[in-house]
VOMI-725711 format. One record per residue (C-alpha): residue in one letter; x, y, z. Coordinates in pm, whole numbers, padded with zeros to 5 digits, always signed. Example, Ala and Ser with C-alpha at 12.3 -4.5 7.8 and 13.67 -1.06 7.14 Angstrom:
BEGIN
A+01230-00450+00780S+01367-00106+00714
***
This chain:
BEGIN
M+11094-02074+19947A+11149-02231+20338D+10833-02269+20553S+10781-02068+20861V+10861-02332+21132L+11039-02623+21096Q+10923-02967+21275L+11269-03187+21318D+11101-03526+21385P+10747-03646+21386R+10741-03742+21756D+10804-03357+21833N+10555-03181+21990V+10739-02864+21955V+10800-02670+21592V+11113-02437+21553A+11050-02074+21389L+11239-02022+21099E+11082-01654+21110P+10869-01434+21332L+10555-01584+21361S+10226-01347+21494P+09898-01417+21686G+09627-01501+21449A+09875-01670+21182E+09787-02015+21061V+10155-02240+21009R+10179-02570+20798F+10421-02829+20875G+10403-03120+20679S+10015-03181+20608H+09914-03081+20960A+09827-02689+21028C+09830-02528+21400R+09706-02132+21432V+10013-01916+21643T+09832-01803+21976E+10138-01560+22091S+10412-01359+21894I+10698-01649+21902S+11054-01445+21807P+11293-01663+21539K+11476-01986+21643H+11227-02012+21953K+10973-02322+21961M+10596-02316+21937A+10394-02600+22105L+10214-02828+21864V+09950-02979+22164D+09830-02832+22480L+10089-02889+22762A+10023-02951+23123P+10263-02897+23380G+10460-03182+23393D+10418-03294+23060L+10730-03366+22850V+10847-03175+22604R+11043-03334+22305M+11228-03212+21966Y+11468-03432+21770G+11281-03731+21865M+11413-03714+22222V+11305-03549+22590V+11440-03189+22609G+11227-03077+22858E+10938-03057+23071A+10609-02790+23120T+10599-02594+23446Q+10285-02419+23345P+10030-02456+23104I+10141-02397+22764A+09831-02363+22473R+09867-02532+22117G+10038-02254+21932G+10174-02106+22240L+10534-01990+22287L+10775-02194+22503S+11009-02011+22714T+11206-02036+23051R+10905-01912+23241N+10677-02240+23203T+10980-02434+23042R+11265-02620+23223H+11555-02902+23171R+11464-03237+23165T+11650-03552+22974A+11534-03952+22963D+11728-04147+23179Y+12010-04384+22993T+12219-04691+23099P+12553-04803+22993Q+12351-05090+22749R+12383-05056+22378H+12068-05063+22161P+12288-05058+21819A+12039-04918+21538E+12119-04882+21152L+12226-04612+21038T+12292-04465+20648L+12593-04289+20583P+12701-04052+20307D+12872-04159+20015A+13210-04094+20036S+13302-04219+19740P+13349-03931+19520W+13595-03759+19788A+13787-04110+19801G+14097-03917+19542R+14093-03611+19669T+14420-03492+19816F+14532-03172+20022M+14892-03009+20029G+15042-03098+20407Y+15362-03133+20579H+15448-03475+20641R+15605-03579+20966A+15864-03873+21037D+15622-04034+21264G+15359-04057+20997Q+15089-03767+21062V+15060-03477+20849G+15016-03082+20949T+14784-02846+20738R+15064-02611+20863N+15418-02565+20989Y+15501-02417+21293W+15734-02426+21607L+15637-02400+21927V+15743-02201+22253L+15603-02215+22600P+15628-02271+22963L+15633-02559+23196V+15524-02338+23454F+15349-01968+23500C+15704-01822+23602E+15775-01839+23282N+15550-01630+23080R+15703-01342+23112N+16028-01503+22925I+15791-01642+22671E+15648-01290+22598R+15997-01164+22558M+16072-01427+22306K+15772-01376+22117E+15825-00988+22097A+16188-01017+21972L+16128-01352+21754E+15827-01270+21563E+15899-00879+21514E+16240-00978+21340L+16150-01293+21188G+15894-01109+20952Y+15561-01282+21178G+15471-00983+21413S+15466-00687+21225A+15062-00742+21156A+14982-00828+21514N+14840-00548+21563R+14714-00291+21303Y+14581-00071+21600R+14948+00064+21639Q+14898+00236+21325H+14569+00373+21426V+14695+00507+21714R+14969+00634+21576H+14780+00827+21286L+14556+00963+21535L+14828+01115+21725E+14981+01283+21419Q+14596+01435+21321R+14600+01576+21667K+14967+01712+21651L+14914+01826+21311G+14564+01924+21270T+14539+01717+20973S+14406+01396+20890P+14726+01179+20681T+14644+00900+20499P+14863+00605+20584S+15040+00408+20308A+14900+00071+20161D+15162-00078+20415Q+15071+00123+20726A+14705+00076+20707S+14734-00335+20674G+14971-00268+20951R+15269-00472+20718E+15592-00349+20796H+15775-00628+20674R+15665-00817+20342E+15635-01220+20391D+15796-01331+20122A+16124-01120+20322R+16128-01388+20592P+16438-01547+20648F+16212-01912+20692P+15915-01884+20433N+15866-02276+20510I+15786-02184+20826D+15413-02014+20893G+15471-01886+21211I+15600-01919+21562R+15331-02023+21832F+15388-01890+22193L+15202-02062+22452T+15148-01921+22809H+14933-02046+23110Q+14883-02016+23488G+14963-02384+23579G+15239-02598+23632C+15308-02514+23992G+15054-02452+24310G+14788-02695+24212T+14743-03040+24234R+14995-03310+24118Q+14671-03416+23874D+14675-03055+23723A+15000-03062+23666Q+15063-03461+23522S+14734-03290+23295L+14876-02988+23202C+15199-03170+23102G+14983-03423+22905L+14829-03141+22717L+15166-02969+22642A+15276-03330+22483G+14982-03331+22273Y+15085-02971+22127I+15441-03064+22117H+15352-03405+21888H+15088-03231+21703P+15130-03292+21341N+15119-02851+21300V+15396-02841+21494A+15752-02938+21373G+15970-02837+21738A+15928-02666+22028T+16138-02450+22266V+16019-02515+22662L+16152-02281+22908S+16120-02418+23288L+16177-02276+23585G+16331-02567+23763C+16151-02633+24097Q+15739-02639+23977N+15497-02922+24030A+15536-02977+23623E+15894-03132+23571I+16044-03160+23274R+16063-03533+23337M+15700-03517+23334L+15657-03374+23005M+15908-03591+22874D+15717-03923+22987E+15434-03777+22802L+15554-03719+22543R+15748-04055+22485A+15405-04214+22570R+15256-04017+22256D+15577-04063+22004P+15787-04376+22189E+16088-04279+21910M+16080-03922+21989H+16079-03755+21620K+16083-03410+21686P+16358-03133+21865V+16219-03025+22199L+16449-02785+22337V+16459-02726+22713F+16616-02463+22938D+16584-02451+23290Q+16638-02127+23431Q+16773-02239+23753K+17034-02394+23613S+17111-02116+23364G+17202-01838+23646R+17118-01485+23496D+16802-01427+23329S+17037-01313+22992A+17188-01639+22973L+16868-01844+23000M+16714-01639+22686E+17013-01616+22472S+17056-01940+22508A+16696-02008+22374I+16707-01784+22126D+17016-01910+21945A+16925-02238+22013T+16550-02185+21873I+16714-02006+21554S+16948-02300+21483A+16637-02524+21439L+16414-02335+21261E+16664-02384+20965Q+16617-02676+21017A+16228-02688+21037N+16227-02500+20729A+16337-02779+20512I+16040-02915+20493T+15784-02831+20225R+15370-02928+20161T+15333-03226+19915P+15019-03399+19862A+14834-03613+20137P+14504-03803+20129L+14174-03652+20344S+14233-03999+20530A+14553-03749+20737L+14280-03527+20849T+14194-03510+21227V+13936-03233+21267G+13723-03116+21595L+13383-03039+21570K+13307-02761+21796C+13032-02523+21871G+12999-02159+22085G+12766-01898+22065S+12498-02152+21947D+12167-02069+21873G+11815-02203+21778F+11904-02258+21413S+12265-02450+21516G+12071-02786+21505I+11923-02701+21186S+12155-02574+20968A+12558-02542+21087N+12563-02870+21306P+12373-03124+21070A+12584-02995+20799L+12894-03047+21032G+12747-03404+21133Y+12758-03462+20714L+13091-03389+20657S+13202-03585+20973D+13030-03886+20832T+13196-03829+20473L+13573-03795+20655V+13475-04120+20853G+13426-04317+20530L+13742-04213+20425G+13977-04295+20744S+13972-03934+20893K+13945-03909+21283T+13678-03646+21376I+13662-03521+21725L+13310-03447+21950S+13349-03346+22250E+13163-03061+22486F+13070-03364+22722P+12824-03151+22892E+12642-03039+22635L+12571-03379+22512H+12380-03405+22842G+12072-03568+22713V+12194-03760+22398E+12358-03978+22613Q+12188-04316+22541E+12186-04208+22159L+12605-04226+22161I+12542-04503+22398N+12404-04681+22125R+12644-04613+21840C+12979-04724+22074A+13153-04995+21841S+13173-05206+22180D+13015-05264+22508E+13343-05136+22678L+13329-04806+22497A+13009-04741+22612Q+13083-04793+22983R+13371-04560+22965F+13130-04290+22787Y+12875-04382+23081D+13133-04354+23329L+13290-04031+23240M+12944-03869+23180H+12860-03959+23584A+13189-03823+23673Y+13147-03534+23510A+12823-03477+23664A+12892-03571+23970R+13182-03305+24009A+12940-02997+23892R+12671-03166+24150A+12951-03135+24408V+12960-02798+24412H+12579-02699+24382S+12621-02665+24001G+12477-02902+23702F+12452-02953+23366E+12137-02778+23390M+12278-02441+23398N+12524-02458+23090P+12292-02250+22845S+12441-01882+22867P+12231-01596+22862G+12290-01559+22482N+12192-01883+22425I+11848-01863+22630E+11763-01558+22425D+11818-01715+22103G+11605-01930+22150L+11795-02286+22368I+11612-02262+22664T+11711-02616+22790D+12012-02775+22796A+11880-03077+22681M+11736-02847+22381K+12122-02728+22322S+12276-03059+22352A+12008-03246+22133G+12151-02984+21858A+12493-02970+21944A+12558-03383+21915R+12415-03320+21569K+12792-03258+21476G+12889-03614+21539G+12655-03737+21272V+12582-04087+21298S+12903-04228+21229P+12972-04523+21515V+13193-04391+21805R+13494-04602+21747D+13684-04422+22017V+13620-04284+22381L+13909-04044+22519D+13988-03860+22856F+14126-03536+22837P+14411-03458+22722Q+14452-03807+22553Y+14552-03826+22201A+14327-03931+21921T+14450-04255+21718T+14154-04447+21622P+14020-04364+21265G+13638-04231+21294L+13472-04083+21526N+13621-04043+21856L+13407-03869+22183L+13689-03656+22401C+13564-03548+22781T+13612-03164+22753P+13402-02842+22875G+13159-02692+22658S+13374-02355+22715D+13517-02291+22362V+13855-02196+22473E+13906-02517+22718C+13743-02733+22443V+13924-02601+22142T+14247-02615+22325A+14144-02981+22450Q+14053-03076+22060A+14415-02934+21960G+14599-03172+22205A+14411-03453+22108G+14560-03388+21751A+14305-03217+21516N+14472-03035+21245L+14159-02845+21160V+13862-02751+21387L+13537-02697+21287F+13366-02421+21486T+12951-02377+21426T+12825-02068+21595G+12488-01863+21559L+12602-01568+21803G+12952-01539+21679T+13254-01588+21853P+13619-01498+21750T+13782-01831+21920G+14085-01964+21760N+14386-02148+21851A+14773-02176+21841V+14846-02450+21649A+14489-02611+21493P+14324-02331+21227V+13973-02298+21338V+13708-02253+21063K+13429-02027+21156I+13058-02116+21009S+12744-01923+21106T+12403-02089+21136S+12257-01787+20976S+12307-01534+20680A+12236-01266+20895L+12546-01339+21152A+12783-01419+20846Q+12720-01048+20692R+12670-00872+21042M+13043-01078+21179S+13180-01104+20828D+13541-01001+20994I+13542-01332+21195I+13315-01547+20989D+13431-01793+20739F+13162-01984+20581D+12774-01963+20611A+12526-02241+20643G+12218-02012+20614G+12110-02140+20303I+12015-02439+20457I+11776-02199+20674R+11596-02021+20371G+11577-02364+20189E+11817-02332+19924S+12035-02540+20005T+12041-02912+20148I+12218-03002+20426A+12451-03214+20202E+12502-02935+19949C+12620-02732+20243A+12844-02987+20392N+13043-03078+20012K+13089-02729+19976L+13241-02700+20332L+13459-02988+20292E+13606-02835+19950F+13665-02483+20164C+13816-02698+20453L+14057-02829+20200E+14172-02508+20073V+14231-02418+20466A+14421-02718+20524G+14635-02686+20180G+14740-02377+20286N+14534-02211+20033R+14377-01979+20252L+14359-01850+20577T+14084-01864+20829K+13949-01545+20990A+14109-01640+21339E+14445-01695+21168T+14428-01377+21057L+14316-01209+21355R+14610-01394+21478Q+14337-01512+21757N+14572-01779+21906D+14407-01873+22163F+14509-02157+22449I+14359-02222+22796P+14398-02550+22986W+14164-02721+23185K+14216-02781+23504R+13953-03049+23526G+13727-02826+23770V+13341-02804+23662S+13368-02603+23374L+13108-02635+23199
***
């Protein structure tokens, strides 16, 4: 049976409520006890000492807030009496000895992946169709309609078409017709009838960039698109260009060569202004794509070591349990993979505000520490320039469920990165090439962050959530992990894995992490689809380097 409260670090002067606390109740933590003075909901924090205005609030052993009003021992911390506060940090490292989990039990394990000519290994085999500029979005959508439906990838895209059809039939006939099994599931074609059975899908990206913005925006967009083309889950790409936009074909190819000097993958480029008539562009693009799909279909899955995995670590719709259950489970899993030579990517720089010194201390070199310091300072300065700041990061949902300051949120979010040394620090839209834990500068915004992680090469993304979110990605499977079992049950159509056993005291962080890694290998090997894949939640939003928190 789990305790009613949890003290995360002996230095903390608050505890987290694991269940509703009533005034007058006595709660115990370790060898200590405290009487509750007001009603406190699960996930929220209770003071262990009397706090006066200006006193620092500590969780995870670090500063996460400051009292603005007197808070009695046993009282509730809220936005009415607590505000954001963090400790100062410098680029100087103070390394500490940290204990990593034993990865040896996983050393001989493999997953069934797609081996690429450049040495990368995919967890999926997709063909990519994308525009260099928003002017081509309409043509991308027309190619999607034609190719997905006729090649058998789009038949389950919108099961509600059948639902509407049956409602109209019912209205017309005055009856309630029973749909066939295929109609009920939204299937009109069988997957085994697909002409390219070894291709998991065709992914169509659209965006609002490529022209009209700054040249830096165009360069970043081309870098991101090059990362998607170079991605291990992608066999090749069809690119549509108008011809006069800032995001030039030359720029895209330069970015792609920077990631893959040998240009191992086929990239089919079509320029509308050179093609003349719209029909000429579309027919040429479709003809060439079908021909390329025949070649991409030749690859099959073969065993790959776990070191071939690049895993994005993400949280969204976080709650007061995120830093206790799902996030530390991801941290343990990340440390295990790092021990096997894998790459993991921790992002969301606004949600690392308050834990900067801890991450600087873990950087493998002074150069990396300085780079992380500079990126954080530059990001914070951009936010201040538009009268914003990292302290504005928590959403109303975060606050309602116990994350009342950005530092509180950050302290829990950083636990996704475990305790491994930081081996590289990347700026968006750089590609991850160094084994170990990588820090990637991105917003905390869910889709912008996951889009960037996939652009950095993540062939699998692990996404924790306490409130629930459908976020997925166009090329990388996104595994959704709930912080509580109540969420897993309530939103079972979008949650893949339940970490709530940690809260109930039924499993340890290590046990949960090992179970999650087994689940991930099923996903990576193609034996299991994530809920986001089943729902075709193929999100893609490029970050324009503006102030997005």
